[in-house]
DSSP file (Angstrom, degrees, kcal/mol; ACC not computed):
  #  RESIDUE AA STRUCTURE BP1 BP2  ACC     N-H-->O    O-->H-N    N-H-->O    O-->H-N    TCO  KAPPA ALPHA  PHI   PSI    X-CA   Y-CA   Z-CA
    1    1 A G              0   0    0      0, 0.0     3,-0.5     0, 0.0     2,-0.2   0.000 360.0 360.0 360.0-177.4   44.7  141.2  133.9
    2    2 A E    >   +     0   0    0      1,-0.2     3,-2.0     2,-0.1     0, 0.0  -0.602 360.0  13.5 -92.8 153.2   42.5  144.2  134.0
    3    3 A D  T 3  S-     0   0    0      1,-0.3    -1,-0.2    -2,-0.2     3,-0.1   0.827 133.6 -55.8  54.4  38.9   39.6  144.8  136.5
    4    4 A G  T 3  S+     0   0    0     -3,-0.5    -1,-0.3     1,-0.3     2,-0.2   0.552  94.9 148.9  74.4   8.6   40.7  142.0  138.8
    5    5 A E    <   -     0   0    0     -3,-2.0     2,-0.3     1,-0.1    -1,-0.3  -0.546  50.6-118.5 -74.5 141.0   40.6  139.4  136.0
    6    6 A E        -     0   0    0     -2,-0.2     2,-0.3    -3,-0.1    -4,-0.1  -0.614  27.7-117.3 -79.2 135.1   43.1  136.6  136.5
    7    7 A E        -     0   0    0     -2,-0.3     2,-0.5    -6,-0.1    -1,-0.1  -0.574  25.4-139.7 -73.2 129.7   45.7  136.4  133.6
    8    8 A V        -     0   0    0     -2,-0.3     2,-0.5    82,-0.1    82,-0.2  -0.778  12.9-160.5 -93.0 129.6   45.5  133.1  131.8
    9    9 A K        -     0   0    0     -2,-0.5     2,-0.4    80,-0.1    80,-0.1  -0.946   9.1-176.0-112.9 126.8   48.7  131.5  130.8
   10   10 A V        -     0   0    0     -2,-0.5     2,-0.4    78,-0.1    78,-0.2  -0.964   7.7-157.9-123.4 135.7   48.7  128.9  128.0
   11   11 A F        -     0   0    0     -2,-0.4     2,-0.4    76,-0.1    42,-0.1  -0.889   6.7-171.0-114.1 146.1   51.7  126.9  126.9
   12   12 A A  E     -A   86   0A   0     74,-0.7    74,-3.2    -2,-0.4     2,-0.2  -1.000   4.0-179.4-136.2 138.8   52.2  125.2  123.5
   13   13 A T  E     -A   85   0A   0     -2,-0.4    72,-0.2    72,-0.3    39,-0.0  -0.736  44.9-104.0-124.9 175.9   54.9  122.8  122.4
   14   14 A D        -     0   0    0     70,-1.1    71,-0.1    -2,-0.2     3,-0.1   0.525  59.5-117.7 -81.3  -4.2   55.7  121.0  119.2
   15   15 A G  S    S+     0   0    0     69,-0.3     9,-2.9     1,-0.2     2,-0.4   0.445  77.0 100.3  92.7   2.2   54.4  117.9  120.9
   16   16 A A  B    S-B   23   0B   0      7,-0.3    68,-0.3     8,-0.1     2,-0.2  -0.973  70.6-119.4-126.3 134.3   57.4  115.5  120.9
   17   17 A C     >  -     0   0    0      5,-2.7     4,-1.7    -2,-0.4    25,-0.0  -0.525  16.9-147.8 -65.2 131.6   59.8  114.7  123.7
   18   18 A R  T  4 S+     0   0    0     -2,-0.2    -1,-0.1    63,-0.2    64,-0.1   0.719  93.5  52.3 -74.0 -22.1   63.3  115.7  122.7
   19   19 A A  T  4 S+     0   0    0      1,-0.1    -1,-0.2    62,-0.1    59,-0.2   0.911 131.6   6.6 -84.3 -41.3   64.9  112.9  124.8
   20   20 A C  T  4 S-     0   0    0      2,-0.1    -2,-0.2    28,-0.0    -1,-0.1   0.422  89.3-124.8-123.8  -0.8   62.9  109.9  123.5
   21   21 A K     <  +     0   0    0     -4,-1.7    -3,-0.1     1,-0.2     3,-0.1   0.584  59.8 146.7  67.3  11.2   60.8  111.3  120.6
   22   22 A F        -     0   0    0      1,-0.1    -5,-2.7    -6,-0.1    -1,-0.2  -0.524  58.2 -99.5 -77.0 144.7   57.6  110.0  122.2
   23   23 A P  B     -B   16   0B   0      0, 0.0     3,-0.5     0, 0.0    -7,-0.3  -0.371  22.9-144.3 -64.8 143.7   54.5  112.2  121.7
   24   24 A L    >   +     0   0    0     -9,-2.9     3,-1.8     1,-0.2    -8,-0.1   0.088  66.8 115.5 -96.5  24.5   53.7  114.4  124.7
   25   25 A T  T 3  S+     0   0    0      1,-0.3    -1,-0.2   -10,-0.3    -9,-0.1   0.772  86.9  37.7 -63.9 -25.2   49.9  114.1  124.3
   26   26 A R  T 3  S+     0   0    0     -3,-0.5    -1,-0.3     2,-0.1    -2,-0.1   0.073  88.5 143.2-110.4  21.8   49.9  112.4  127.7
   27   27 A G    <   -     0   0    0     -3,-1.8     2,-0.6     1,-0.1    16,-0.2  -0.268  52.6-118.6 -62.3 149.4   52.5  114.5  129.3
   28   28 A V  E     -C   42   0C   0     14,-2.6    14,-2.4     2,-0.0     2,-0.3  -0.817  23.3-151.2 -97.4 120.0   52.1  115.4  132.9
   29   29 A W  E     -C   41   0C   0     -2,-0.6     2,-0.4    12,-0.2    12,-0.2  -0.691   9.8-169.3 -88.5 138.2   51.8  119.1  133.8
   30   30 A S  E     -C   40   0C   0     10,-2.3    10,-2.6    -2,-0.3     3,-0.1  -0.996   7.7-158.0-127.3 127.4   53.0  120.3  137.1
   31   31 A G        -     0   0    0     -2,-0.4     7,-0.1     1,-0.2     9,-0.1  -0.096  48.2 -39.8 -88.0-168.8   52.2  123.9  138.2
   32   32 A A        -     0   0    0      5,-0.2     2,-0.3     7,-0.1    -1,-0.2  -0.302  65.5-171.9 -56.6 131.0   53.9  126.1  140.8
   33   33 A Q  B >   -F   36   0D   0      3,-2.1     3,-3.0     5,-0.2     5,-0.1  -0.767  40.3 -56.0-122.0 168.7   54.9  124.1  143.8
   34   34 A A  T 3  S-     0   0    0      1,-0.3    -1,-0.1    -2,-0.3     3,-0.1  -0.201 125.3  -2.1 -49.2 120.4   56.3  125.1  147.2
   35   35 A G  T 3  S+     0   0    0      1,-0.1     2,-0.4    -3,-0.0    -1,-0.3   0.384 122.6  82.5  78.5  -1.8   59.5  127.2  146.6
   36   36 A C  B <   -F   33   0D   0     -3,-3.0    -3,-2.1     1,-0.1    -1,-0.1  -0.970  48.4-176.2-137.1 122.8   59.3  126.8  142.9
   37   37 A D        +     0   0    0     -2,-0.4     2,-0.3    -5,-0.2    -5,-0.2   0.227  50.7 117.4 -99.9  16.7   57.2  129.0  140.6
   38   38 A E        -     0   0    0     -7,-0.1     2,-0.4    -5,-0.1    -5,-0.2  -0.664  56.4-143.9 -86.8 135.9   58.1  127.0  137.4
   39   39 A Q        -     0   0    0     -2,-0.3    13,-3.1    -7,-0.1    14,-0.5  -0.834  26.3-170.8 -97.5 136.1   55.6  125.2  135.5
   40   40 A T  E     -CD  30  51C   0    -10,-2.6   -10,-2.3    -2,-0.4     2,-0.4  -0.825  22.8-148.2-130.0 162.9   56.8  121.9  134.0
   41   41 A L  E     -CD  29  50C   0      9,-2.0     9,-2.8    -2,-0.3     2,-0.5  -0.997  16.5-158.7-130.2 125.7   55.9  119.1  131.6
   42   42 A T  E     -CD  28  49C   0    -14,-2.4   -14,-2.6    -2,-0.4     7,-0.2  -0.909  18.0-127.0-110.6 131.4   57.0  115.5  132.1
   43   43 A C     >  -     0   0    0      5,-2.6     4,-1.7    -2,-0.5   -16,-0.1  -0.579  12.4-150.7 -72.7 127.8   57.2  112.9  129.4
   44   44 A P  T  4 S+     0   0    0      0, 0.0    -1,-0.1     0, 0.0   -20,-0.1   0.745  91.5  53.4 -71.3 -22.6   55.3  109.8  130.5
   45   45 A A  T  4 S+     0   0    0    -22,-0.2    26,-0.2     1,-0.1   -21,-0.0   0.882 128.6   8.9 -82.7 -38.9   57.6  107.5  128.4
   46   46 A C  T  4 S-     0   0    0      2,-0.1    17,-0.6    25,-0.1    -1,-0.1   0.552  91.4-122.3-121.4 -11.0   61.0  108.5  129.6
   47   47 A G     <  +     0   0    0     -4,-1.7     2,-0.1     1,-0.3    21,-0.0   0.442  53.1 154.3  84.5   0.8   60.4  110.8  132.6
   48   48 A T        -     0   0    0     -6,-0.1    -5,-2.6    13,-0.1     2,-0.5  -0.441  31.8-150.3 -63.4 132.3   62.3  113.8  131.2
   49   49 A R  E     -DE  42  59C   0     10,-1.7     9,-3.5    -7,-0.2    10,-1.5  -0.922  12.9-166.4-111.0 129.9   60.9  117.0  132.9
   50   50 A Y  E     -DE  41  57C   0     -9,-2.8    -9,-2.0    -2,-0.5     2,-0.4  -0.845  24.2-117.7-115.4 148.3   60.9  120.3  130.9
   51   51 A S  E  >  -D   40   0C   0      5,-2.4     4,-1.6    -2,-0.3   -11,-0.2  -0.710  16.5-153.3 -75.5 131.9   60.4  123.9  131.9
   52   52 A L  T  4 S+     0   0    0    -13,-3.1   -40,-0.2    -2,-0.4   -12,-0.1   0.646  93.0  57.7 -81.3 -14.8   57.4  125.3  130.1
   53   53 A E  T  4 S+     0   0    0    -14,-0.5    -1,-0.2     3,-0.1   -13,-0.1   0.927 129.2   6.0 -75.3 -48.5   58.8  128.7  130.3
   54   54 A S  T  4 S-     0   0    0      2,-0.1    31,-0.2    30,-0.0    -2,-0.2   0.615  88.8-123.2-113.4 -18.5   62.1  128.1  128.6
   55   55 A G     <  +     0   0    0     -4,-1.6    28,-3.0     1,-0.3    -3,-0.1   0.399  59.8 148.3  84.2  -1.8   61.9  124.5  127.2
   56   56 A E        -     0   0    0     26,-0.2    -5,-2.4    -6,-0.1     2,-0.5  -0.380  54.9-114.6 -65.4 138.3   65.1  123.6  129.2
   57   57 A P  E     -E   50   0C   0      0, 0.0    -7,-0.3     0, 0.0     3,-0.2  -0.647  32.5-179.1 -74.3 126.2   65.3  120.0  130.4
   58   58 A L  E    S+     0   0C   0     -9,-3.5     2,-0.3    -2,-0.5    -8,-0.2   0.727  79.3  21.1 -96.0 -27.9   65.2  120.1  134.2
   59   59 A D  E    S-E   49   0C   0    -10,-1.5   -10,-1.7   -12,-0.0     2,-0.5  -0.823  81.2-158.0-143.4  97.5   65.5  116.3  134.8
   60   60 A F        -     0   0    0     -2,-0.3   -12,-0.1     1,-0.2   -13,-0.0  -0.684  66.4 -30.3 -89.3 121.7   66.9  114.5  131.8
   61   61 A L        -     0   0    0     -2,-0.5    -1,-0.2     1,-0.1   -14,-0.1   0.888  69.0-171.9  39.2  69.8   66.2  110.8  131.5
   62   62 A P        -     0   0    0      0, 0.0    -1,-0.1     0, 0.0   -15,-0.1   0.775  15.3-150.1 -65.7 -27.0   66.0  110.1  135.2
   63   63 A G        +     0   0    0    -17,-0.6     6,-0.2     5,-0.2   -16,-0.1   0.835  42.3 148.9  63.4  32.5   65.7  106.3  134.9
   64   64 A D        +     0   0    0      4,-0.1    -1,-0.1     5,-0.0   -17,-0.1   0.396  62.1  23.0 -86.9   1.7   63.7  106.1  138.1
   65   65 A N  S  > S-     0   0    0      1,-0.0     4,-3.0     0, 0.0     5,-0.2  -0.941  95.8 -90.6-151.6 172.2   61.6  103.1  137.1
   66   66 A P  H  > S+     0   0    0      0, 0.0     4,-2.1     0, 0.0     5,-0.1   0.876 124.7  46.2 -59.2 -39.1   62.0  100.2  134.7
   67   67 A V  H  > S+     0   0    0      2,-0.2     4,-2.1     1,-0.2     5,-0.2   0.936 116.0  45.3 -66.5 -46.0   60.4  101.9  131.8
   68   68 A H  H  > S+     0   0    0      1,-0.2     4,-2.1     2,-0.2    -5,-0.2   0.875 110.7  54.8 -65.0 -36.2   62.3  105.1  132.3
   69   69 A W  H  X S+     0   0    0     -4,-3.0     4,-2.4     2,-0.2    -1,-0.2   0.925 108.6  48.2 -62.8 -43.6   65.5  103.2  132.8
   70   70 A L  H  X S+     0   0    0     -4,-2.1     4,-2.2    -5,-0.2    -1,-0.2   0.905 111.1  50.3 -62.7 -41.4   65.0  101.5  129.4
   71   71 A A  H  X S+     0   0    0     -4,-2.1     4,-1.4   -26,-0.2    -1,-0.2   0.853 110.2  51.7 -64.2 -33.4   64.3  104.8  127.8
   72   72 A K  H  X S+     0   0    0     -4,-2.1     4,-2.3     2,-0.2     3,-0.2   0.938 109.6  47.9 -66.0 -48.7   67.5  106.2  129.4
   73   73 A V  H  < S+     0   0    0     -4,-2.4     4,-0.2     1,-0.2    -2,-0.2   0.894 115.9  45.3 -58.0 -42.7   69.6  103.3  128.0
   74   74 A A  H  < S+     0   0    0     -4,-2.2    -1,-0.2    -5,-0.2    -2,-0.2   0.740 127.2  24.4 -75.2 -24.6   68.2  103.7  124.6
   75   75 A N  H >< S+     0   0    0     -4,-1.4     3,-1.9    -3,-0.2     4,-0.4   0.520  85.1  97.9-123.9  -6.2   68.4  107.5  124.4
   76   76 A E  G >< S+     0   0    0     -4,-2.3     3,-0.9     1,-0.3    -3,-0.1   0.720  76.4  68.8 -65.1 -20.4   71.1  109.0  126.7
   77   77 A K  G 3  S+     0   0    0      1,-0.2    -1,-0.3    -4,-0.2    -2,-0.1   0.716  90.0  65.2 -68.0 -19.0   73.7  109.2  123.8
   78   78 A N  G <  S-     0   0    0     -3,-1.9    -1,-0.2   -59,-0.2    -2,-0.2   0.744  97.8-145.1 -76.3 -23.0   71.6  112.0  122.3
   79   79 A G    <   -     0   0    0     -3,-0.9     2,-0.1    -4,-0.4    -2,-0.1   0.168  33.5 -48.9  75.6 160.5   72.2  114.3  125.2
   80   80 A P        -     0   0    0      0, 0.0     2,-0.3     0, 0.0   -61,-0.0  -0.397  57.7-178.2 -70.4 140.3   69.7  116.9  126.6
   81   81 A Q        -     0   0    0     -2,-0.1   -63,-0.2   -26,-0.1     2,-0.1  -0.968  30.3-100.4-135.3 151.5   67.9  119.2  124.2
   82   82 A R        -     0   0    0     -2,-0.3     2,-0.3   -26,-0.1   -26,-0.2  -0.453  32.3-122.0 -72.0 144.6   65.4  122.0  124.7
   83   83 A L        -     0   0    0    -28,-3.0     2,-0.8   -32,-0.2   -66,-0.1  -0.654  31.6-112.0 -77.0 137.9   61.7  121.4  124.1
   84   84 A A        -     0   0    0     -2,-0.3   -70,-1.1   -68,-0.3     2,-0.6  -0.667  36.5-170.7 -77.3 111.5   60.3  123.7  121.5
   85   85 A V  E     -A   13   0A   0     -2,-0.8   -72,-0.3   -31,-0.2   -33,-0.0  -0.924  10.7-148.2-105.5 122.0   57.9  126.0  123.4
   86   86 A L  E     -A   12   0A   0    -74,-3.2   -74,-0.7    -2,-0.6    14,-0.1  -0.662  19.5-107.1 -93.0 143.0   55.8  128.2  121.1
   87   87 A P        -     0   0    0      0, 0.0    12,-2.6     0, 0.0     2,-0.3  -0.430  41.4-171.1 -67.0 140.9   54.6  131.7  122.0
   88   88 A T  E     -G   98   0E   0     10,-0.2     2,-0.3   -78,-0.2    10,-0.2  -0.906  15.0-165.1-131.9 160.7   50.9  132.0  122.8
   89   89 A R  E     -G   97   0E   0      8,-2.2     8,-3.1    -2,-0.3     2,-0.5  -0.990  10.6-148.7-144.3 137.5   48.3  134.7  123.3
   90   90 A V  E     -G   96   0E   0     -2,-0.3     6,-0.2     6,-0.2   -82,-0.1  -0.933  18.9-141.0-109.0 123.3   44.8  134.5  124.9
   91   91 A S    >   -     0   0    0      4,-2.9     3,-1.5    -2,-0.5    -2,-0.0  -0.209  29.4-102.5 -73.2 168.1   42.2  136.9  123.5
   92   92 A K  T 3  S+     0   0    0      1,-0.3    -1,-0.1     2,-0.1    -2,-0.0   0.814 124.9  54.6 -59.8 -31.2   39.6  138.7  125.7
   93   93 A S  T 3  S-     0   0    0      2,-0.1    -1,-0.3     1,-0.0    -2,-0.0   0.545 123.8-105.2 -81.3  -6.6   37.1  136.2  124.4
   94   94 A G  S <  S+     0   0    0     -3,-1.5     2,-0.2     1,-0.3    -2,-0.1   0.442  70.1 146.1  99.3  -0.3   39.3  133.2  125.5
   95   95 A A        -     0   0    0     -5,-0.1    -4,-2.9     1,-0.0     2,-0.5  -0.502  41.7-138.3 -71.5 140.4   40.5  132.2  122.0
   96   96 A V  E     -G   90   0E   0     -6,-0.2     2,-0.4    -2,-0.2    -6,-0.2  -0.881  15.5-165.0-106.3 129.0   44.1  130.9  122.1
   97   97 A Y  E     -G   89   0E   0     -8,-3.1    -8,-2.2    -2,-0.5     2,-0.4  -0.926   1.1-162.2-113.6 135.0   46.6  131.9  119.4
   98   98 A V  E     -G   88   0E   0     -2,-0.4     2,-0.7   -10,-0.2   -10,-0.2  -0.973  14.7-138.3-119.6 129.6   49.9  130.1  118.8
   99   99 A R        -     0   0    0    -12,-2.6    -2,-0.0    -2,-0.4     0, 0.0  -0.789  23.1-148.8 -87.5 119.5   52.7  131.7  116.8
  100  100 A L        -     0   0    0     -2,-0.7     3,-0.1     1,-0.1     4,-0.1  -0.505  25.1 -94.0 -84.3 152.9   54.2  129.0  114.6
  101  101 A P    >   -     0   0    0      0, 0.0     3,-1.3     0, 0.0     4,-0.3  -0.257  57.1 -79.1 -62.7 156.0   57.9  129.0  113.6
  102  102 A E  T 3  S+     0   0    0      1,-0.2     0, 0.0     2,-0.1     0, 0.0  -0.209 115.5  16.9 -54.9 145.8   58.9  130.7  110.3
  103  103 A N  T 3  S+     0   0    0      2,-0.2    -1,-0.2    -3,-0.1     3,-0.1   0.667  84.8 123.7  62.1  21.5   58.2  128.7  107.1
  104  104 A T  S <  S+     0   0    0     -3,-1.3     2,-0.6     1,-0.2    -2,-0.1   0.898  73.3  43.8 -72.3 -42.4   55.9  126.3  108.9
  105  105 A I  S    S-     0   0    0     -4,-0.3     2,-0.5    -5,-0.1    -1,-0.2  -0.919  77.5-162.9-109.0 119.6   53.0  127.1  106.5
  106  106 A I              0   0    0     -2,-0.6    -2,-0.0    -3,-0.1     0, 0.0  -0.877 360.0 360.0-105.6 129.9   54.1  127.2  102.8
  107  107 A D              0   0    0     -2,-0.5    -1,-0.1     0, 0.0    -2,-0.0   0.494 360.0 360.0 -74.3 360.0   51.8  128.8  100.3
């Protein structure tokens, strides 16, 4: 940012996990960690972890606990798909703007 202000980065998705179709309202965000500057979002229902920069699945249906294993069995035939990450902008006043896909709003 300008004048020593820290740049605010906001991510927006369409809100549904591509692996299990569960809403991501309770998704777990992980920021930059040692050796990795990627910010991620993990689905609490199936454990799939997505890059918030690109939407790419980084860990698809890991099956690392009984609930995640069941989600893996039920959904693995669908294959990995990118999460829809929408472009955002934060104004100087702090308002967040999200660019919606074409034809989202019909007059």
